[in-house]
N, C-alpha and C positions, 0 to 999 in steps of 0.2 A: 710906375705907380699911377693909378688912375685917380683923377681928381673929380669928385662929384659936385654938382651944384643943385640947388633947389632944396625942398623940404625933406626929401628922402635921399640925402646925399650918399649914404653908404649902405642903405638897407636893401636896395634892389627890388623891392616890392612896392606896389601901388595900393593906395587905399581905394575904397569903393568910390569915393567922391572923385579922386583923380582918374580912375578908370572911366567914370562917366564923362568927365571933361574931355578926355582923349577920344572917346567914342563919338561924342558930340562934334568935336573938331574934325574927325575923320569922315563923317557922313558927307559933307559937301565935296570932298575929294573923290569919294566913291561915285557920287552922282555925276560929277563932271567927267570922270573916267568913262562911265557908261555912255554918256552923251558923245564923247569923242569916239568911242568904239562903234557907236551907231553910225556916225558919219563915215567912219572908215569902212564899215561893212557895206554901206550903200555904194561907196566908190569902188570897192573891189568887185562887187557884183556887176556893176555897170561896165567896168573895164574888161572883165571876163566876157561879158556879153558882146561887147564891141570887138574883142579879139577873135572870138569864134565866129561872130557874125561876118566879119570881113573875109573869113575863109569860106563861109557857106553862101553868103548873099552878096558878094562883091559885085558892084555894078548895077544892082537893082535900085530903082528910084526911091522906093519907100524906105529902104534901109539907109540910103545916103541921107535922106531928109531926117530920119530918126537919129542917126549918129550925130548930125550937126546939132540937134537939140540936146542930145545927151552930153556932148562936150560942153555946151553952155551950162547945163545943170551941174556937171562935174566941177566946173570952175567954181561955182558957188559952194558946192559941197565941200570941196577941198579948202576953200577959204574959211568956211564955218568950222571945219575940223582943225584948222590952224588956230583959230580964235579959241576953240575949246581947249586945245593943248596949252595955249598961253594962260588961259584962265585956270586950268588945272595946275600949272606950274606955280602961279601965284597962290593958290590954295594950299599947295604942298609947302610952300615957304611959310605961310601962316601956321600950318599944322606943326611944322618943325619947331617954330618959335614957341608954340604952346607946350610941346613935349619937352623942349629944352628947359623951360621954366619949372617943370615938375620934377 
């Protein structure tokens, strides 16, 4: 037997006001997810470029200099992606608390 909590314990439907509250709480989660995916896309593109570049231009000076800079950039990109993931995690926890109250 399922036990419900909140104002709509057994009805299973949300009022318009509750739908608005849920949508408002979900918006930051969606934004943070897009930011996280943006950093992930940058990292994947750079890693693919480095992978194929090592096969095509291995030993050339300009590529070696470029790759060292790319690795430094990737370090910061991955750190920002990690921070965005942690922020998304916190926002999801907040969103779940709001939904649980409803």
